[in-house]
C-alpha positions in Angstrom: 27.7 119.3 43.0 26.8 120.7 46.4 28.5 119.7 49.7 26.2 117.0 51.0 27.9 115.8 54.2 27.1 117.8 57.2 28.5 115.8 60.0 31.5 117.1 62.0 34.5 116.5 59.8 36.0 114.4 62.6 33.4 111.7 62.3 32.4 111.8 58.7 34.9 109.2 57.7 33.9 106.9 60.6 30.3 106.8 59.6 31.0 105.8 56.0 34.3 103.9 56.2 34.2 100.2 56.2 36.0 98.3 59.0 38.7 96.0 57.8 37.1 92.7 58.9 35.0 91.1 56.2 35.5 94.0 53.7 37.2 94.2 50.3 39.6 96.9 49.4 37.5 98.2 46.5 35.3 101.2 47.2 32.4 99.3 45.5 32.4 96.4 47.8 29.9 96.1 50.7 30.0 94.1 53.9 26.8 92.1 54.5 25.4 91.2 57.9 22.5 88.7 58.0 20.1 87.6 60.6 22.0 84.3 61.0 25.2 86.2 62.0 28.0 88.0 60.2 28.3 85.5 57.2 29.4 86.7 53.8 26.7 87.4 51.2 25.2 84.1 49.9 25.0 83.2 46.3 22.0 84.2 44.2 20.6 80.7 44.2 20.8 80.4 48.0 19.1 83.8 48.5 16.3 82.7 46.2 15.8 79.5 48.2 15.9 81.4 51.5 13.3 83.9 50.3 10.8 81.1 49.9 10.7 80.7 53.7 9.8 84.3 54.3 10.3 88.0 53.5 13.9 89.2 53.0 14.6 92.9 53.4 17.8 94.4 52.2 19.1 97.3 54.2 21.9 99.5 52.8 23.2 101.5 55.8 26.6 103.2 56.3 27.4 102.4 59.9 30.4 100.0 59.8 31.4 100.6 63.4 28.2 99.2 64.6 28.6 95.7 63.1 28.0 93.8 66.3 24.9 95.8 67.1 23.5 95.2 63.6 24.1 91.5 64.0 22.1 91.4 67.2 19.4 93.6 65.7 19.0 91.3 62.8 18.7 88.3 65.0 16.1 89.9 67.3 14.0 91.1 64.3 14.1 87.6 62.7 13.0 86.0 66.0 10.2 88.5 66.6 8.8 88.8 63.1 10.2 86.0 60.9 11.5 88.6 58.5 15.2 88.2 57.4 17.3 91.4 57.3 20.3 91.4 55.0 22.2 94.5 56.2 24.8 95.8 53.8 27.5 98.2 55.0 28.7 100.1 51.9 32.3 100.8 51.0 34.0 104.1 50.1 31.7 105.1 47.3 28.2 104.4 48.7 26.3 106.6 46.3 28.1 105.3 43.2 27.1 101.7 44.2 23.6 102.8 45.1 23.0 104.5 41.8 24.3 101.4 40.0 21.9 99.2 42.0 18.9 101.4 41.0 20.0 101.4 37.4 20.2 97.6 37.3 16.9 97.2 39.0 18.5 95.7 42.1 18.0 98.6 44.6 18.0 97.7 48.3 14.6 97.8 50.1 15.9 100.4 52.6 18.6 102.9 51.9 20.7 105.2 54.2 20.8 108.8 53.1 22.1 112.1 54.5 20.6 115.5 55.2 20.7 117.4 51.9 20.2 114.3 49.7 16.5 114.5 49.3 16.4 117.3 46.7 17.6 114.6 44.3 16.8 111.3 45.9 13.2 111.8 46.9 12.1 110.6 43.5 13.5 107.2 44.4 11.9 107.0 47.9 8.5 106.1 49.3 6.4 108.8 50.9 6.5 108.2 54.6 4.4 111.3 55.7 1.6 109.2 57.2 3.7 106.9 59.3 3.0 106.8 63.0 6.6 107.6 64.0 6.5 111.0 62.4 4.3 112.2 65.3 7.2 111.8 67.7 10.1 113.3 65.6 11.3 116.8 66.5 10.2 119.1 63.7 13.7 120.4 62.9 14.9 116.8 62.4 11.9 115.8 60.3 12.5 118.5 57.8 15.9 117.2 56.9 14.4 114.0 55.4 11.6 115.9 53.7 11.1 117.5 50.3 8.3 120.0 49.4 6.4 119.1 52.6 6.5 115.3 52.2 8.5 113.0 54.5 10.8 110.5 52.7 13.4 109.7 55.5 13.3 108.4 59.0 15.9 110.4 61.0 18.0 108.5 63.4 21.1 110.5 64.3 21.7 114.2 65.2 24.6 116.3 66.4 24.7 119.7 68.0 27.3 122.5 67.5 27.8 125.3 70.0 30.2 126.2 72.8 31.3 123.6 75.2 32.1 125.0 78.7 33.6 124.0 82.0 30.9 124.4 84.6 33.3 124.4 87.5 35.4 127.2 86.0 32.3 129.2 85.3 31.3 128.8 89.0 34.8 129.7 90.1 34.6 133.0 88.1 31.2 133.8 89.4 29.4 133.2 86.1 25.9 132.2 87.2 24.3 131.5 83.8 25.3 130.7 80.3 25.3 133.8 78.1 22.5 134.2 75.7 23.6 137.4 74.0 27.0 138.5 72.5 27.2 141.2 75.2 26.8 138.6 77.9 29.4 136.4 76.2 31.9 139.2 76.4 31.1 139.8 80.0 31.5 136.1 80.7 35.0 136.3 79.1 35.9 139.3 81.2 34.8 137.6 84.4 36.8 134.4 83.6 39.9 136.4 82.7 39.6 138.5 85.9 39.6 135.2 87.8 42.8 134.1 86.1 41.1 131.7 83.8 41.6 131.7 80.0 38.2 132.0 78.5 38.7 130.5 75.0 41.2 128.2 73.3 40.5 127.5 69.6 42.2 125.1 67.2 41.9 127.4 64.2 44.7 125.4 62.5 42.0 122.9 61.5 39.8 123.8 58.6 36.9 121.8 59.9 36.5 123.9 63.0 36.7 127.1 60.9 34.0 125.6 58.6 31.7 125.2 61.6 32.2 128.7 62.9 31.7 130.2 59.4 28.4 128.3 59.1 26.9 130.3 62.0 26.1 133.5 60.1 24.6 131.4 57.3 22.3 129.7 59.8 21.2 133.0 61.3 20.4 134.5 58.0 19.0 131.4 56.4 21.6 129.0 55.0 19.9 127.8 51.8 18.7 131.2 50.7 22.0 132.9 51.6 24.0 130.3 49.7 21.8 130.6 46.7 22.1 134.4 46.6 25.9 134.2 47.0 26.2 131.8 44.1 23.9 133.9 41.9 25.9 137.0 42.6 22.9 138.7 44.3 24.8 139.0 47.6 28.4 139.0 48.8 30.1 138.1 52.0 30.4 141.8 52.8 26.6 142.1 52.4 25.6 139.2 54.6 23.4 140.4 57.4 25.3 138.8 60.2 28.9 138.9 58.9 29.9 141.7 61.2 28.4 139.8 64.1 30.4 136.7 63.0 33.6 138.7 63.2 32.6 140.1 66.6 32.3 136.5 67.9 35.5 135.4 66.1 37.3 138.3 67.7 36.2 137.1 71.2 37.7 133.7 70.6 41.0 135.4 69.6 41.1 138.2 72.1 40.3 136.0 75.0 42.1 132.9 73.7 45.4 132.1 72.1 45.1 135.0 69.7 47.2 134.8 66.5 48.7 131.6 67.9 45.3 129.9 67.4 46.2 129.1 63.8 49.0 126.9 65.1 46.8 124.9 67.4 45.0 121.8 66.4 42.5 119.2 67.6 44.7 117.5 70.2 46.0 120.8 71.6 42.5 122.1 72.2 41.0 118.8 73.5 43.8 118.3 76.0 43.9 121.9 77.2 40.1 122.0 77.7 39.9 118.6 79.4 42.7 119.4 81.7 40.9 122.6 82.9 43.3 125.1 81.3 40.6 126.9 79.3 36.9 127.5 80.0 35.2 127.3 76.6 35.7 125.8 73.1 33.7 126.2 70.0 32.8 122.6 69.4 29.9 120.1 69.5 28.5 116.9 70.8 31.0 114.9 68.7 33.6 115.9 71.4 31.8 113.8 74.1 34.0 110.7 73.9 37.2 112.7 73.4 36.7 114.7 76.5 35.5 111.7 78.5 38.6 109.7 77.5 40.9 112.4 79.0 38.8 113.5 82.0 35.8 111.3 82.5 34.6 113.3 85.6 34.7 116.7 83.9 31.6 118.9 84.6 30.7 120.3 81.2 27.8 121.6 79.3 26.9 123.0 75.8 25.2 126.3 74.9 24.3 128.0 71.7 26.6 130.6 70.1 25.1 134.1 70.6 25.9 136.4 67.6 23.5 139.2 68.5 21.9 140.8 71.6 18.5 139.3 70.6 18.4 136.2 72.8 15.5 134.8 70.7 18.0 134.2 67.9 20.4 132.3 70.1 19.5 128.8 69.1 21.7 125.7 69.0 22.8 124.5 65.6 21.6 121.0 65.3 22.0 118.8 62.2 20.1 115.6 61.8 22.7 113.7 59.8 21.3 110.2 58.9 18.0 109.0 57.5 16.5 105.6 56.5 14.3 105.6 53.4 12.4 103.0 51.5 13.1 102.5 47.8 10.0 103.0 45.7 11.1 100.0 43.6 11.0 97.7 46.6 8.5 94.8 46.4 8.4 94.7 50.2 7.3 98.3 50.9 4.8 97.4 53.7 7.3 95.1 55.4 9.9 97.8 55.1 7.6 100.3 56.7 6.9 97.8 59.5 10.6 97.5 60.1 11.1 101.3 60.3 8.3 101.5 62.9 9.9 98.7 64.9 13.3 100.4 64.7 11.8 103.5 66.2 9.8 101.5 68.8 13.1 99.9 69.9 15.2 103.1 69.5 16.1 103.2 73.2 17.9 99.9 72.9 19.5 100.1 69.5 20.0 103.8 68.9 20.6 105.1 72.4 22.1 102.2 74.4 23.9 100.3 71.7 24.9 102.9 69.1 25.2 105.8 71.7 23.7 108.3 69.2 21.0 110.8 69.9 17.9 109.9 68.0 15.5 112.9 67.5 12.4 111.4 69.1 10.5 112.8 72.1 9.9 109.3 73.5 13.6 108.7 74.3 15.7 109.1 77.4 19.2 110.4 76.4 20.5 111.1 80.0 23.1 108.3 79.7 24.7 109.8 76.6 26.5 112.6 78.5 25.9 116.2 79.3 26.5 117.6 75.8 23.9 115.4 74.2 21.4 116.1 77.0 21.9 119.9 76.6 21.4 119.5 72.8 18.3 117.5 73.3 16.9 120.2 75.7 17.4 122.9 73.0 15.7 120.8 70.4 12.8 119.9 72.7 12.3 123.5 73.5 12.2 124.5 69.9 15.4 126.5 70.3 17.5 125.0 67.5 18.5 125.8 64.0 18.2 123.1 61.4 21.7 122.4 60.2 25.2 123.8 60.5 24.8 126.4 57.8 27.2 124.6 55.4 24.8 122.2 53.7 24.5 124.3 50.5 28.0 125.5 50.1 29.6 124.8 46.7 31.8 121.7 46.7 35.3 122.5 47.9 34.5 125.7 49.7 34.4 123.9 53.0 38.2 123.6 52.9 38.9 126.8 50.9 37.5 129.1 53.6 40.2 128.2 56.1 43.0 130.2 54.5 41.3 133.6 54.6 40.0 133.1 58.1 43.4 132.0 59.3 45.0 135.1 57.7 42.5 137.2 59.6 43.3 135.4 62.9 47.0 136.0 62.3 46.5 139.7 61.8 47.4 139.6 58.1 44.0 140.7 56.8 41.1 142.9 58.1 37.4 142.2 57.8 37.0 143.7 54.4 39.9 141.8 52.9 38.8 138.6 54.4 35.3 139.0 53.0 36.7 139.7 49.5 38.9 136.6 49.7 36.0 134.4 50.8 33.8 135.8 48.0 36.5 135.1 45.4 36.8 131.5 46.5 33.0 131.0 46.7 32.4 132.5 43.2 35.1 130.3 41.7 33.7 127.1 43.3 30.1 128.1 42.4 31.1 128.6 38.8 32.8 125.2 38.7 29.8 123.5 40.2 27.5 125.1 37.7 29.7 123.9 34.9 29.8 120.4 36.3 26.1 120.2 36.5 
Protein backbone atom coordinates (compact mmCIF):
# COMPACT_ATOMS: atom_id res chain seq x y z
CA UNK A 1 0.00 0.00 0.00
CA UNK A 2 1.05 3.58 -0.60
CA UNK A 3 1.65 6.24 2.02
CA UNK A 4 -1.67 8.07 2.17
CA UNK A 5 -1.27 10.53 5.00
CA UNK A 6 0.31 13.79 3.90
CA UNK A 7 -0.18 16.02 6.90
CA UNK A 8 2.83 17.10 8.93
CA UNK A 9 3.81 14.16 11.09
CA UNK A 10 3.42 16.32 14.16
CA UNK A 11 -0.32 16.69 13.64
CA UNK A 12 -1.27 13.45 11.89
CA UNK A 13 -2.15 11.77 15.15
CA UNK A 14 -4.18 14.68 16.47
CA UNK A 15 -6.43 14.70 13.42
CA UNK A 16 -7.31 11.01 13.68
CA UNK A 17 -6.89 10.20 17.38
CA UNK A 18 -9.99 10.16 19.54
CA UNK A 19 -10.14 12.20 22.71
CA UNK A 20 -10.54 10.24 25.91
CA UNK A 21 -13.96 11.61 26.82
CA UNK A 22 -16.81 9.48 25.50
CA UNK A 23 -14.57 7.05 23.59
CA UNK A 24 -13.87 3.37 23.96
CA UNK A 25 -10.38 1.95 23.95
CA UNK A 26 -10.92 -0.15 20.85
CA UNK A 27 -9.69 1.17 17.52
CA UNK A 28 -13.07 0.27 16.04
CA UNK A 29 -15.19 2.41 18.34
CA UNK A 30 -16.48 5.81 17.33
CA UNK A 31 -17.62 8.83 19.27
CA UNK A 32 -21.00 10.19 18.17
CA UNK A 33 -22.06 13.82 18.49
CA UNK A 34 -25.69 14.58 17.75
CA UNK A 35 -27.65 17.76 17.17
CA UNK A 36 -29.16 17.43 20.64
CA UNK A 37 -25.69 17.57 22.22
CA UNK A 38 -22.90 15.12 22.90
CA UNK A 39 -25.04 12.10 23.87
CA UNK A 40 -23.95 8.54 23.17
CA UNK A 41 -25.32 6.88 20.06
CA UNK A 42 -28.98 5.89 20.51
CA UNK A 43 -30.32 2.41 20.00
CA UNK A 44 -31.45 1.35 16.54
CA UNK A 45 -35.11 1.57 17.57
CA UNK A 46 -34.72 5.14 18.86
CA UNK A 47 -32.89 6.17 15.69
CA UNK A 48 -35.70 4.77 13.56
CA UNK A 49 -38.29 6.65 15.57
CA UNK A 50 -36.33 9.90 15.36
CA UNK A 51 -35.90 9.59 11.59
CA UNK A 52 -39.68 9.76 11.20
CA UNK A 53 -39.54 13.38 12.33
CA UNK A 54 -37.09 14.42 9.62
CA UNK A 55 -33.93 13.59 7.70
CA UNK A 56 -30.97 12.20 9.62
CA UNK A 57 -27.52 12.59 8.05
CA UNK A 58 -24.61 10.59 9.37
CA UNK A 59 -21.20 12.28 9.10
CA UNK A 60 -18.02 10.26 9.67
CA UNK A 61 -15.24 12.79 10.20
CA UNK A 62 -11.91 12.44 12.00
CA UNK A 63 -11.62 15.67 13.96
CA UNK A 64 -11.86 14.62 17.59
CA UNK A 65 -10.26 17.78 18.93
CA UNK A 66 -13.16 19.82 17.57
CA UNK A 67 -15.93 18.08 19.53
CA UNK A 68 -17.31 21.30 21.03
CA UNK A 69 -17.42 23.00 17.64
CA UNK A 70 -19.15 20.00 16.10
CA UNK A 71 -21.82 20.01 18.80
CA UNK A 72 -22.59 23.67 18.10
CA UNK A 73 -22.55 23.10 14.33
CA UNK A 74 -25.05 20.25 14.68
CA UNK A 75 -27.35 22.38 16.81
CA UNK A 76 -27.18 25.30 14.41
CA UNK A 77 -27.88 23.13 11.38
CA UNK A 78 -30.83 21.43 13.10
CA UNK A 79 -32.36 24.78 14.03
CA UNK A 80 -31.86 26.23 10.55
CA UNK A 81 -32.87 23.27 8.38
CA UNK A 82 -34.62 20.70 10.55
CA UNK A 83 -32.07 18.09 9.49
CA UNK A 84 -30.42 16.07 12.23
CA UNK A 85 -26.69 15.47 11.98
CA UNK A 86 -25.20 12.43 13.66
CA UNK A 87 -21.50 13.22 13.63
CA UNK A 88 -19.24 10.26 14.32
CA UNK A 89 -15.60 10.73 15.26
CA UNK A 90 -13.76 7.53 14.30
CA UNK A 91 -11.26 5.66 16.40
CA UNK A 92 -7.74 4.48 15.63
CA UNK A 93 -8.63 2.47 12.50
CA UNK A 94 -11.02 4.74 10.60
CA UNK A 95 -10.61 3.07 7.21
CA UNK A 96 -11.09 -0.42 8.61
CA UNK A 97 -14.37 0.63 10.19
CA UNK A 98 -15.43 2.53 7.09
CA UNK A 99 -14.82 -0.45 4.79
CA UNK A 100 -16.81 -2.65 7.14
CA UNK A 101 -19.68 -0.16 7.09
CA UNK A 102 -19.77 -0.18 3.30
CA UNK A 103 -19.59 -3.97 3.21
CA UNK A 104 -22.54 -4.28 5.59
CA UNK A 105 -24.63 -1.71 3.74
CA UNK A 106 -24.44 0.76 6.64
CA UNK A 107 -22.09 3.37 5.18
CA UNK A 108 -22.37 6.91 6.58
CA UNK A 109 -23.92 9.54 4.33
CA UNK A 110 -20.82 11.76 4.47
CA UNK A 111 -17.29 10.44 4.90
CA UNK A 112 -13.97 12.09 5.72
CA UNK A 113 -11.11 11.19 3.34
CA UNK A 114 -7.55 12.35 2.78
CA UNK A 115 -5.55 13.53 -0.20
CA UNK A 116 -4.44 10.43 -2.07
CA UNK A 117 -7.47 8.34 -1.14
CA UNK A 118 -9.49 9.01 -4.26
CA UNK A 119 -7.65 6.63 -6.58
CA UNK A 120 -9.45 3.84 -4.72
CA UNK A 121 -12.35 5.53 -2.90
CA UNK A 122 -13.85 7.50 -5.78
CA UNK A 123 -15.95 4.47 -6.74
CA UNK A 124 -17.79 4.80 -3.42
CA UNK A 125 -18.34 8.56 -3.72
CA UNK A 126 -20.90 10.81 -5.39
CA UNK A 127 -19.66 13.03 -8.24
CA UNK A 128 -19.65 16.62 -6.93
CA UNK A 129 -18.23 18.28 -10.03
CA UNK A 130 -21.29 20.44 -10.66
CA UNK A 131 -21.72 21.76 -7.12
CA UNK A 132 -21.67 25.57 -6.73
CA UNK A 133 -18.88 25.58 -4.13
CA UNK A 134 -16.40 24.16 -6.64
CA UNK A 135 -16.24 27.59 -8.30
CA UNK A 136 -14.59 29.07 -5.21
CA UNK A 137 -11.99 26.38 -4.43
CA UNK A 138 -8.36 27.04 -5.31
CA UNK A 139 -7.50 24.78 -8.24
CA UNK A 140 -4.60 23.04 -6.50
CA UNK A 141 -6.87 22.09 -3.60
CA UNK A 142 -9.69 20.89 -5.81
CA UNK A 143 -7.46 18.39 -7.59
CA UNK A 144 -6.64 16.56 -4.34
CA UNK A 145 -10.25 15.40 -4.03
CA UNK A 146 -10.64 14.57 -7.71
CA UNK A 147 -10.10 11.54 -9.90
CA UNK A 148 -9.77 11.59 -13.69
CA UNK A 149 -11.12 15.12 -13.88
CA UNK A 150 -14.18 14.59 -11.69
CA UNK A 151 -14.58 16.08 -8.20
CA UNK A 152 -15.50 13.69 -5.40
CA UNK A 153 -14.34 15.55 -2.27
CA UNK A 154 -14.99 18.92 -0.68
CA UNK A 155 -11.64 20.22 0.62
CA UNK A 156 -11.64 21.87 4.02
CA UNK A 157 -8.09 21.97 5.38
CA UNK A 158 -4.67 22.77 3.94
CA UNK A 159 -1.11 23.19 5.20
CA UNK A 160 1.91 24.86 3.66
CA UNK A 161 5.56 23.76 3.86
CA UNK A 162 8.45 26.13 3.25
CA UNK A 163 10.92 28.25 5.20
CA UNK A 164 9.75 30.17 8.25
CA UNK A 165 11.80 33.30 8.83
CA UNK A 166 12.27 36.00 11.46
CA UNK A 167 11.42 39.28 9.74
CA UNK A 168 13.17 41.38 12.37
CA UNK A 169 16.45 39.48 11.95
CA UNK A 170 16.18 39.82 8.17
CA UNK A 171 15.79 43.57 8.55
CA UNK A 172 18.67 43.71 11.03
CA UNK A 173 20.92 42.00 8.46
CA UNK A 174 19.78 44.25 5.63
CA UNK A 175 17.85 41.55 3.79
CA UNK A 176 15.13 43.48 1.98
CA UNK A 177 13.20 40.65 0.30
CA UNK A 178 12.69 36.95 0.70
CA UNK A 179 14.93 34.94 -1.63
CA UNK A 180 13.28 33.44 -4.68
CA UNK A 181 16.35 31.63 -6.10
CA UNK A 182 18.95 29.33 -4.56
CA UNK A 183 21.62 31.96 -5.24
CA UNK A 184 19.60 34.59 -3.40
CA UNK A 185 19.10 32.18 -0.50
CA UNK A 186 22.85 31.70 -0.17
CA UNK A 187 23.35 35.49 -0.32
CA UNK A 188 20.74 35.86 2.42
CA UNK A 189 22.65 33.36 4.56
CA UNK A 190 25.86 35.30 4.03
CA UNK A 191 24.25 38.60 5.01
CA UNK A 192 22.76 37.10 8.15
CA UNK A 193 26.04 35.48 9.13
CA UNK A 194 27.94 38.72 8.54
CA UNK A 195 25.52 40.43 10.91
CA UNK A 196 26.30 37.87 13.62
CA UNK A 197 23.03 35.99 13.11
CA UNK A 198 22.84 32.22 12.64
CA UNK A 199 20.88 31.70 9.40
CA UNK A 200 19.55 28.14 9.84
CA UNK A 201 18.92 25.73 12.68
CA UNK A 202 17.43 22.41 11.62
CA UNK A 203 16.21 19.50 13.70
CA UNK A 204 17.51 16.77 11.43
CA UNK A 205 17.26 14.32 14.30
CA UNK A 206 13.53 14.00 13.50
CA UNK A 207 12.60 11.79 10.56
CA UNK A 208 9.47 13.80 9.81
CA UNK A 209 11.39 16.98 9.06
CA UNK A 210 13.78 15.06 6.80
CA UNK A 211 10.75 13.52 5.08
CA UNK A 212 9.46 16.98 4.22
CA UNK A 213 12.76 18.25 2.87
CA UNK A 214 13.28 15.15 0.71
CA UNK A 215 9.81 15.67 -0.71
CA UNK A 216 10.92 18.94 -2.34
CA UNK A 217 12.81 17.49 -5.35
CA UNK A 218 9.87 15.13 -5.92
CA UNK A 219 7.51 18.08 -6.07
CA UNK A 220 9.74 19.99 -8.46
CA UNK A 221 10.07 17.03 -10.82
CA UNK A 222 6.49 15.80 -10.49
CA UNK A 223 5.85 13.69 -7.41
CA UNK A 224 3.52 11.01 -8.77
CA UNK A 225 5.48 10.40 -11.97
CA UNK A 226 8.84 10.38 -10.21
CA UNK A 227 7.62 7.91 -7.58
CA UNK A 228 6.22 5.66 -10.29
CA UNK A 229 9.48 5.67 -12.24
CA UNK A 230 11.54 4.94 -9.12
CA UNK A 231 9.31 2.00 -8.24
CA UNK A 232 9.44 0.66 -11.79
CA UNK A 233 13.23 0.87 -11.90
CA UNK A 234 13.10 3.40 -14.72
CA UNK A 235 14.85 6.05 -12.62
CA UNK A 236 17.10 6.17 -9.58
CA UNK A 237 17.70 8.82 -6.95
CA UNK A 238 20.96 9.67 -8.70
CA UNK A 239 19.01 10.27 -11.93
CA UNK A 240 16.42 12.56 -10.41
CA UNK A 241 16.41 15.92 -12.15
CA UNK A 242 16.59 18.04 -9.01
CA UNK A 243 18.58 15.79 -6.67
CA UNK A 244 21.76 17.86 -6.92
CA UNK A 245 19.68 20.96 -6.25
CA UNK A 246 18.26 19.22 -3.20
CA UNK A 247 21.75 18.59 -1.84
CA UNK A 248 22.71 22.22 -2.57
CA UNK A 249 19.83 23.35 -0.38
CA UNK A 250 20.49 20.70 2.25
CA UNK A 251 24.11 21.88 2.40
CA UNK A 252 22.98 25.44 3.07
CA UNK A 253 20.99 24.31 6.12
CA UNK A 254 24.11 22.54 7.40
CA UNK A 255 26.83 25.03 6.43
CA UNK A 256 24.88 27.98 7.82
CA UNK A 257 23.26 26.12 10.69
CA UNK A 258 24.26 23.58 13.31
CA UNK A 259 26.22 21.49 10.82
CA UNK A 260 26.77 17.85 11.72
CA UNK A 261 25.23 18.58 15.12
CA UNK A 262 21.87 19.02 13.35
CA UNK A 263 21.26 15.28 13.66
CA UNK A 264 21.31 15.68 17.42
CA UNK A 265 18.70 18.43 17.42
CA UNK A 266 14.97 17.78 17.66
CA UNK A 267 11.65 19.57 17.54
CA UNK A 268 11.86 21.35 20.89
CA UNK A 269 15.45 22.52 20.30
CA UNK A 270 14.54 24.06 16.99
CA UNK A 271 11.25 25.61 18.06
CA UNK A 272 12.73 27.22 21.17
CA UNK A 273 15.86 28.49 19.42
CA UNK A 274 13.86 30.03 16.62
CA UNK A 275 11.16 31.55 18.83
CA UNK A 276 13.82 33.07 21.08
CA UNK A 277 15.47 34.78 18.09
CA UNK A 278 18.65 32.69 18.07
CA UNK A 279 18.28 31.60 14.43
CA UNK A 280 16.72 33.35 11.46
CA UNK A 281 15.21 30.52 9.39
CA UNK A 282 13.83 27.01 9.84
CA UNK A 283 12.56 24.58 7.24
CA UNK A 284 9.04 24.05 8.56
CA UNK A 285 5.41 24.85 7.78
CA UNK A 286 2.16 26.37 8.91
CA UNK A 287 1.75 23.63 11.54
CA UNK A 288 4.36 25.54 13.58
CA UNK A 289 2.00 28.52 14.07
CA UNK A 290 0.72 27.57 17.52
CA UNK A 291 4.09 26.30 18.76
CA UNK A 292 5.89 29.54 17.96
CA UNK A 293 3.04 31.66 19.32
CA UNK A 294 3.04 29.73 22.59
CA UNK A 295 6.71 30.62 23.13
CA UNK A 296 6.81 34.11 21.65
CA UNK A 297 3.34 35.41 20.74
CA UNK A 298 4.68 38.74 19.45
CA UNK A 299 7.25 37.28 17.07
CA UNK A 300 7.36 38.89 13.63
CA UNK A 301 7.52 35.92 11.26
CA UNK A 302 6.69 34.90 7.71
CA UNK A 303 6.78 31.92 5.36
CA UNK A 304 8.39 31.65 1.92
CA UNK A 305 8.84 28.89 -0.64
CA UNK A 306 12.03 26.84 -0.80
CA UNK A 307 14.10 27.81 -3.85
CA UNK A 308 15.96 24.85 -5.37
CA UNK A 309 17.06 26.51 -8.60
CA UNK A 310 17.79 29.96 -10.03
CA UNK A 311 14.50 29.91 -11.95
CA UNK A 312 12.20 31.87 -9.68
CA UNK A 313 9.13 30.68 -11.61
CA UNK A 314 9.78 27.25 -10.04
CA UNK A 315 9.90 28.62 -6.52
CA UNK A 316 6.40 27.75 -5.40
CA UNK A 317 5.17 26.91 -1.93
CA UNK A 318 4.39 23.27 -1.22
CA UNK A 319 0.76 23.15 -0.15
CA UNK A 320 -1.17 20.02 0.73
CA UNK A 321 -4.92 20.01 1.02
CA UNK A 322 -5.25 17.33 3.61
CA UNK A 323 -8.90 16.69 4.39
CA UNK A 324 -12.01 16.20 2.25
CA UNK A 325 -15.69 15.47 2.81
CA UNK A 326 -17.38 13.12 0.34
CA UNK A 327 -20.87 11.71 -0.02
CA UNK A 328 -21.35 7.95 -0.10
CA UNK A 329 -22.96 6.80 -3.33
CA UNK A 330 -25.05 4.38 -1.25
CA UNK A 331 -26.61 7.23 0.74
CA UNK A 332 -30.40 7.55 0.54
CA UNK A 333 -30.04 11.25 1.37
CA UNK A 334 -27.67 12.41 -1.35
CA UNK A 335 -29.44 15.69 -2.09
CA UNK A 336 -29.67 16.55 1.60
CA UNK A 337 -25.99 15.69 1.98
CA UNK A 338 -25.11 17.98 -0.93
CA UNK A 339 -27.13 20.75 0.74
CA UNK A 340 -25.16 20.30 3.95
CA UNK A 341 -21.82 20.49 2.16
CA UNK A 342 -22.89 23.75 0.51
CA UNK A 343 -24.03 25.08 3.89
CA UNK A 344 -20.69 24.07 5.42
CA UNK A 345 -18.85 26.09 2.77
CA UNK A 346 -21.24 29.02 3.09
CA UNK A 347 -20.50 29.08 6.84
CA UNK A 348 -16.80 28.27 6.52
CA UNK A 349 -15.70 31.60 7.99
CA UNK A 350 -17.40 30.68 11.26
CA UNK A 351 -16.80 26.95 11.57
CA UNK A 352 -13.56 26.37 9.66
CA UNK A 353 -11.69 29.64 10.19
CA UNK A 354 -12.94 31.00 13.51
CA UNK A 355 -13.82 27.80 15.39
CA UNK A 356 -11.44 25.20 13.93
CA UNK A 357 -8.62 27.67 13.15
CA UNK A 358 -7.76 25.87 9.94
CA UNK A 359 -7.23 27.39 6.52
CA UNK A 360 -9.98 26.33 4.16
CA UNK A 361 -9.01 26.65 0.47
CA UNK A 362 -11.75 29.02 -0.68
CA UNK A 363 -11.34 32.44 -2.26
CA UNK A 364 -14.28 33.78 -0.24
CA UNK A 365 -12.60 33.58 3.17
CA UNK A 366 -10.60 35.97 5.34
CA UNK A 367 -7.67 34.11 6.96
CA UNK A 368 -5.96 37.17 8.44
CA UNK A 369 -6.71 36.08 12.01
CA UNK A 370 -4.96 32.73 11.60
CA UNK A 371 -1.44 34.11 11.82
CA UNK A 372 1.24 35.27 9.40
CA UNK A 373 2.25 31.79 8.23
CA UNK A 374 -1.26 30.91 7.11
CA UNK A 375 -1.72 34.32 5.50
CA UNK A 376 1.51 33.89 3.52
CA UNK A 377 0.46 30.39 2.46
CA UNK A 378 -2.92 31.65 1.31
CA UNK A 379 -1.24 34.40 -0.71
CA UNK A 380 0.93 31.86 -2.55
CA UNK A 381 -2.12 29.70 -3.33
CA UNK A 382 -4.23 32.64 -4.44
CA UNK A 383 -1.45 33.79 -6.76
CA UNK A 384 -1.17 30.34 -8.34
CA UNK A 385 2.35 29.93 -6.93
CA UNK A 386 1.92 26.64 -5.08
CA UNK A 387 2.71 23.00 -5.69
CA UNK A 388 -0.05 20.50 -4.98
CA UNK A 389 1.26 18.32 -2.19
CA UNK A 390 4.44 17.75 -0.22
CA UNK A 391 5.98 15.31 -2.72
CA UNK A 392 5.60 12.31 -0.37
CA UNK A 393 2.11 11.19 -1.29
CA UNK A 394 3.13 8.28 -3.55
CA UNK A 395 6.12 7.01 -1.59
CA UNK A 396 6.02 3.26 -0.83
CA UNK A 397 4.80 2.50 2.67
CA UNK A 398 7.59 2.70 5.24
CA UNK A 399 9.99 4.79 3.17
CA UNK A 400 8.89 7.94 4.99
CA UNK A 401 10.85 6.80 8.05
CA UNK A 402 13.52 4.81 6.19
CA UNK A 403 14.93 7.87 4.44
CA UNK A 404 16.10 9.50 7.67
CA UNK A 405 19.14 7.29 8.24
CA UNK A 406 20.89 7.99 4.89
CA UNK A 407 20.17 11.73 5.13
CA UNK A 408 21.44 11.85 8.71
CA UNK A 409 24.60 10.01 7.66
CA UNK A 410 25.14 12.66 4.98
CA UNK A 411 24.60 15.48 7.48
CA UNK A 412 27.09 13.87 9.87
CA UNK A 413 29.70 13.69 7.11
CA UNK A 414 29.66 9.89 6.97
CA UNK A 415 28.45 9.67 3.35
CA UNK A 416 28.72 11.75 0.19
CA UNK A 417 25.96 12.50 -2.31
CA UNK A 418 26.50 9.37 -4.38
CA UNK A 419 26.50 7.04 -1.39
CA UNK A 420 23.41 8.74 0.02
CA UNK A 421 21.53 8.33 -3.26
CA UNK A 422 22.48 4.65 -3.44
CA UNK A 423 21.29 4.08 0.13
CA UNK A 424 18.01 5.85 -0.55
CA UNK A 425 17.54 3.82 -3.73
CA UNK A 426 18.12 0.54 -1.94
CA UNK A 427 15.55 1.38 0.72
CA UNK A 428 13.04 2.58 -1.86
CA UNK A 429 13.42 -0.53 -4.04
CA UNK A 430 12.95 -2.80 -1.05
CA UNK A 431 9.80 -1.01 0.11
CA UNK A 432 8.40 -0.82 -3.43
CA UNK A 433 8.89 -4.57 -3.87
CA UNK A 434 7.16 -5.27 -0.55
CA UNK A 435 4.24 -3.03 -1.50
CA UNK A 436 3.87 -4.74 -4.86
CA UNK A 437 3.83 -8.16 -3.17
CA UNK A 438 1.23 -6.99 -0.64
CA UNK A 439 -1.04 -5.68 -3.39
